[in-house]
C-alpha positions as MATLAB code, in Angstrom:
seq = 'XXXXXXXXXXXXXXXXXXXXXXXXXXXXXXXXXXXXXXXXXXXXXXXXXXXXXXXXXXXXXXXXXXXXXXXXXXXXXXXXXXXXXXXXXXXXXXXXXXXXXXXXXXXXXXXXXXXXXXXXXXXXXXXXXXXXXXXXXXXXXXXXXXXXXXXXXXXXXXXXXXXXXXXXXXXXXXXXXXXXXXXXXXXXXXXXXXXXXXXXXXXXXXXXXXXXXXXXXXXXXXXXXXXXXXXXXXXXXXXXXXXXXXXXXXXXXXXXXXXXXXXXXXXXXXXXXXXXXXXXXXXXXXXXXXX';
ca = [
      -2.413   15.582   -9.711;
      -3.664   13.389   -6.859;
      -1.030   11.006   -5.339;
      -2.864    7.944   -5.967;
      -1.628    8.702   -9.638;
      -0.204    4.819  -10.834;
       2.314    4.377  -13.124;
       1.432    2.794  -16.679;
       4.021    0.098  -17.025;
       4.635   -2.272  -20.256;
       7.693   -4.802  -19.964;
       9.685   -6.242  -22.105;
      12.333   -9.074  -21.741;
      15.113  -10.553  -23.328;
      15.576  -13.762  -22.965;
      19.330  -13.218  -24.124;
      20.144  -11.470  -21.246;
      17.728  -12.799  -19.244;
      16.792   -9.204  -18.757;
      13.598   -7.245  -18.757;
      13.372   -3.019  -19.025;
      10.404   -0.711  -19.310;
       8.495    1.731  -20.281;
       7.130    3.927  -17.532;
       4.033    6.139  -18.914;
       2.076    8.928  -16.820;
      -1.522    7.793  -17.544;
      -2.222   11.665  -17.281;
       0.016   12.702  -20.197;
       1.945   11.643  -23.011;
       5.401   11.363  -20.769;
       7.386    8.564  -20.253;
      10.775    6.870  -19.424;
      12.846    3.808  -20.148;
      14.021    2.057  -17.231;
      17.465    0.072  -18.072;
      17.568   -0.021  -22.143;
      19.357   -3.241  -23.967;
      21.401   -2.733  -26.805;
      22.232   -6.369  -28.733;
      25.517   -7.362  -28.412;
      26.872  -10.661  -30.105;
      30.281  -11.627  -28.229;
      31.572  -13.669  -30.934;
      31.868  -11.066  -33.460;
      31.699   -7.837  -31.616;
      28.411   -6.588  -33.370;
      26.392   -4.382  -31.605;
      22.261   -4.115  -32.873;
      19.242   -2.251  -31.873;
      16.514   -4.359  -32.492;
      15.716   -4.050  -29.068;
      15.863   -0.326  -28.666;
      14.064    0.246  -32.007;
      10.596   -2.099  -30.345;
      10.707    0.446  -27.634;
      11.166    3.257  -29.771;
       8.364    1.961  -31.998;
       5.770    1.444  -29.352;
       6.899    5.431  -27.918;
       6.260    6.800  -31.081;
       3.408    4.629  -32.362;
       1.374    5.865  -29.629;
       2.677    9.278  -30.044;
       4.475    9.340  -25.938;
       7.385   11.778  -25.105;
      10.568   10.102  -23.636;
      11.224   12.353  -20.836;
      13.899   10.235  -19.151;
      16.607    7.329  -19.747;
      17.466    5.615  -16.328;
      19.461    3.057  -15.075;
      19.195    1.380  -11.978;
      23.040    0.347  -12.215;
      25.971   -0.386  -14.212;
      24.579   -3.984  -15.318;
      27.385   -6.161  -15.642;
      25.104   -8.403  -18.052;
      23.714   -6.448  -21.018;
      24.798   -3.067  -22.589;
      23.107   -0.237  -22.308;
      21.228    1.242  -25.012;
      20.384    5.142  -23.412;
      22.253    6.955  -25.870;
      20.524    5.508  -28.920;
      17.210    6.271  -27.327;
      17.850    9.917  -26.282;
      19.380   10.227  -29.744;
      16.017    9.148  -31.363;
      13.341   10.241  -28.779;
      15.303   12.717  -26.693;
      15.263   12.503  -22.820;
      17.796   12.631  -19.533;
      20.061   10.263  -18.537;
      20.525    9.156  -15.637;
      22.031    6.546  -12.992;
      22.377    6.827   -9.308;
      25.389    8.949   -8.038;
      27.131    6.759   -6.516;
      28.695    5.998  -10.176;
      31.797    7.690   -9.084;
      33.030    4.706   -7.179;
      32.121    2.320   -9.975;
      34.088    4.470  -12.461;
      36.826    5.011  -10.302;
      37.310    0.450   -9.600;
      36.069   -0.289  -13.348;
      38.490    2.608  -14.875;
      41.304    1.588  -13.294;
      40.792   -1.967  -14.376;
      39.855   -0.880  -17.696;
      43.227    1.305  -17.757;
      40.649    3.593  -19.400;
      42.612    6.426  -19.239;
      43.101    9.821  -18.285;
      40.412   10.796  -20.817;
      37.874    8.839  -19.035;
      36.412   11.592  -16.574;
      35.174    9.748  -13.439;
      33.077   11.850  -11.825;
      29.704   10.688  -13.708;
      29.523   13.644  -16.315;
      28.315   11.334  -18.469;
      25.314   11.335  -17.561;
      22.592   14.185  -17.502;
      21.981   13.119  -14.105;
      23.184   11.252  -11.086;
      20.385   11.069   -8.388;
      20.935   11.037   -4.287;
      18.947    8.758   -1.714;
      15.896   10.901   -1.272;
      15.969   12.536   -4.489;
      12.505   13.479   -5.931;
      11.992   13.754   -9.983;
       8.521   13.528  -12.148;
       7.715   11.921  -15.545;
       5.080   13.902  -16.626;
       3.062   14.043  -13.539;
       4.316   11.104  -11.915;
       6.090   11.581   -8.482;
       8.950    9.288   -8.044;
      11.513    9.163   -5.393;
      14.978    7.226   -5.403;
      16.349    5.118   -2.778;
      19.493    4.568   -2.488;
      19.830    0.494   -2.665;
      23.585   -0.980   -2.912;
      25.317   -4.120   -2.330;
      25.158   -6.111   -5.443;
      27.235   -2.587   -6.633;
      27.957    0.608   -5.061;
      25.477    2.784   -7.339;
      22.694    0.734   -7.231;
      18.884    2.600   -6.882;
      15.512    1.861   -6.353;
      12.733    4.078   -8.165;
       9.567    4.789   -6.333;
       6.664    5.244   -7.910;
       3.222    5.401   -5.592;
       2.297    1.716   -6.100;
       5.611    0.528   -7.939;
       9.040    0.183   -7.398;
      11.822   -0.552   -9.953;
      14.605   -2.152   -8.010;
      17.110   -3.269  -10.844;
      19.427   -6.249   -9.227;
      18.714   -6.691   -5.341;
      16.291   -9.024   -5.268;
      14.689  -11.865   -8.188;
      11.342  -13.558   -8.218;
      10.410  -15.299   -4.299;
      11.817  -19.065   -6.115;
      15.668  -17.275   -7.232;
      16.218  -15.363   -4.272;
      18.998  -12.701   -4.708;
      21.482  -10.711   -6.285;
      24.928  -11.593   -6.164;
      27.192   -9.146   -4.284;
      30.623  -10.347   -5.217;
      31.326   -7.438   -7.537;
      34.250   -5.057   -7.146;
      32.928   -2.264   -4.395;
      29.697   -5.144   -3.585;
      28.333   -6.030   -0.055;
      26.273   -8.572    1.436;
      25.571   -6.979    4.085;
      24.799   -3.939    2.043;
      22.541   -5.996   -0.088;
      20.676   -7.470    3.105;
      20.453   -4.011    4.766;
      18.835   -2.657    0.754;
      16.422   -5.169    0.853;
      14.644   -3.897    4.016;
      14.543   -0.692    2.628;
      12.711   -2.442   -0.259;
      10.384   -4.755    1.867;
       9.527   -1.909    4.345;
       7.440   -0.415    1.354;
       3.477   -1.307    1.144;
       3.129   -4.702    1.250;
       0.672   -4.520   -2.079;
       3.862   -2.177   -3.229;
       4.537   -4.290   -7.094;
       8.082   -4.894   -7.550;
       9.804   -4.858  -11.327;
      12.850   -7.217  -11.825;
      15.647   -6.475  -13.602;
      16.079   -9.909  -13.986;
      14.276  -13.660  -14.201;
      16.682  -17.049  -14.541;
      13.323  -19.342  -14.421;
      13.787  -21.098  -11.012;
      13.690  -24.950  -11.505;
      10.248  -26.312  -11.556;
       8.941  -22.734  -13.394;
       7.745  -23.067  -17.349;
       7.250  -19.098  -17.660;
       9.636  -16.177  -17.421;
       8.466  -13.568  -14.971;
       9.844  -10.172  -13.555;
       6.860   -8.863  -11.567;
       6.520   -9.599   -7.938;
       5.190   -7.932   -4.615;
       6.981   -7.082   -1.600;
       4.474   -9.128    0.243;
       5.245  -12.675   -1.886;
       9.274  -11.818   -1.161;
       8.637  -11.427    2.761;
       6.856  -14.328    3.089;
       8.535  -16.818    0.377;
      11.907  -15.301   -0.762;
      14.184  -18.639   -0.783;
      17.350  -16.513    0.658;
      15.455  -13.226    2.310;
      11.830  -14.599    3.373;
      10.338  -15.187    6.478;
      12.523  -12.479    8.415;
      16.071  -14.601    7.969;
      18.319  -12.470    9.877;
      21.500  -10.370    8.424;
      23.625  -12.908    9.408;
      22.169  -16.129    7.805;
      21.785  -14.210    4.554;
      25.770  -12.702    4.802;
      26.720  -16.171    5.302;
      24.946  -17.834    2.527;
      25.276  -14.942    0.224;
      29.270  -14.903    0.844;
      29.434  -18.979    0.534;
      27.177  -18.371   -2.827;
      29.082  -16.411   -4.545;
      32.074  -17.603   -4.327;
      31.050  -20.561   -6.535;
      29.770  -18.148   -8.945;
      31.331  -17.504  -12.247;
      31.585  -14.181  -13.948;
      28.340  -13.363  -15.997;
      29.141  -13.750  -19.803;
      28.654  -10.352  -20.805;
      30.675   -8.203  -18.075;
      34.022   -7.277  -19.650;
      31.933   -5.779  -22.448;
      29.159   -4.482  -20.165;
      30.870   -2.509  -17.666;
      33.314   -0.821  -20.329;
      30.271    0.752  -21.805;
      27.636    1.416  -19.130;
      30.278    2.821  -16.857;
      30.334    5.696  -19.839;
      26.393    5.826  -20.136;
      25.825    3.344  -23.043;
      28.588    5.054  -24.786;
      31.675    2.700  -26.431;
      35.061    3.678  -25.339;
      36.932    6.789  -27.310;
      37.998    5.578  -31.206;
      41.733    4.770  -31.542;
      43.408    6.075  -34.063;
      42.243    4.369  -36.577;
      38.735    5.470  -36.554;
      37.712    2.291  -34.609;
      36.004    0.798  -31.139;
      37.620   -1.360  -28.971;
      37.076   -3.178  -25.974;
      39.708   -4.741  -24.052;
      40.251   -8.437  -21.896;
      41.865   -7.626  -18.612;
      43.752  -10.255  -17.681;
      43.384  -11.951  -14.300;
      41.372   -9.410  -12.920;
      38.487  -10.196  -12.560;
];
């Protein structure tokens, strides 16, 4: 197939979590992947539901597409992953960056996950290293390790499209925080520079949008050129020292995401709930004074 084969990107935005997920389809076959899926979760009641995931399933099945991959850009702290539900319903391998082990080791201890919790990424079908390549049908995908927000963040690069997780937001909103355990403002700056070294017309698909003041619509797609010129945190050639000072000061003022406690416990297990206890029920822990 020609190198110019470009993915079809179908976007789905969830206003409850300000999160975007994607179906990425090979235009030359029925093959597709889901990136950064969402499991609905009501914090007050502790109830999960699959409305968002079922919407993806309806799109895939109605078009007779074949789900080959269910992939994560990172361990999300703001929504639960629906990866195992999608894989059970439609098939597909669940994958994430290989540095998931670092995240599991940190948060396994924070949540006192116990000896049954394997901290080696074995909950996932594939762990991607920096520079790895794989295929969705005839689409070639390359993987860039882009840590900073978390140590396990990766970016998936297609011919003219990159799915960049929580690194950059829309130019008028800036960049992601870097103060979670294992995060680093310096690493985030370096990762952003890797992304901005892609071709200027590369489409960048974001994991979140929070609608900057003065903007009426949610947006989750931009380009390398726009980010280089207009991003309020790193655009215009801002230096590493300027960014690190700004990001560190800004992060110290931020509260924890609303769903970080359930999200991390589930997502570090590839979207599975913690093991059922002796009454057959699943429980999520709240660590006191740890986050």
